[in-house]
N, C-alpha and C positions, 0 to 999 in steps of 0.2 A: 125392436124391444120390449114396448106395451104387449105388444102378444104376447113373449116368451114370459112375461111375469103373470100376466091372467093366465096361461097355462100354467106358470108353478104352483098358484095359488089354489085353480081349481084341483091339480094333483094333489095337494094338501088334504084337501076337502075330502078328496073320494078316499085316499089314504086314513084319514081318522073316522070314517063312518065304515069303512072296512075293520078295521079296527073293531071299532062298535060291537059291530054286525059278528064276528069272531069272537069276543067275551061274553056275549050275550048266548052265542050258540053254545060256548067252555059250560057257564054256567047254568041250563039247562039240563045238558049233559050231567051235569052233578060234579062233574071232574075238577070245579073250585071250591066245592062248598063243604061243609062240615057235618050234612045230613047223613045220617045213617041210612043205607041203602033199602037195610032189610030191618025193621023196627022191631020185630019178634028178636032180634041178637042182641039187642040193645041190653039185655039186662047179664045175659052171659058176655058181653062182651067189659061189660063193669067188673061183674065178679072176676074174669081174666085181670084185668086192673088190679085191681087191691091185691090178687094172690102173688101176682108179679111185683108189688111193689113192698109187697111183706119178702119176698124169695129175695130181693136185691138189699134189704136193709131202709127202705125210704118209707118212712111212716107218713102214710095219706088217711086222710081225715073224710067223714063221710061230709059232702055236700060240698062247700068253697074250698078249693085249694091253689090260693093265689099266690100264697105266702111260698111257694115249694120254685123253688129255680128252676131256670128254664129249661139247665142241664141234664136236671133229674125227671123231668117230666119226660123230657127229650128220650132219656134211656129208660124208663118205661113203655113209652111209645113203640120204639124201637124193640123192644123186647117181644112187644105184643107182635109186630109186624113178625118178628123172626121166628113167634110160635104157629102163625099162623099161616104164614109159609110152610112150614114143618105140616101141619095138618093136610093142607093141599095136595102136596105132595103126595104123604103116606094115601092122602083119599085118591089119588090119582092111580097109584102104581098097585092099589088094588091089597094094601098090609093092612 
């Protein structure tokens, strides 16, 4: 019985170490960060954000927009992703 408890404790330690290593790998790959992959595109993405916000009737201020509800911020982000996917599809199709 003592050996089973010891084995279970060691297995928990191994699982925690593996989870930590996996999280570090994800952070190094940038999949869980909010960093811009292509820093040169940051200005264009910012401009797109303000254009989309004005198109859908959301008033964005320059700088801090912490008073913006999450729903509206998500709406802007969703439209940005939609437009970026459309642009990528057009460039892949050659049109």
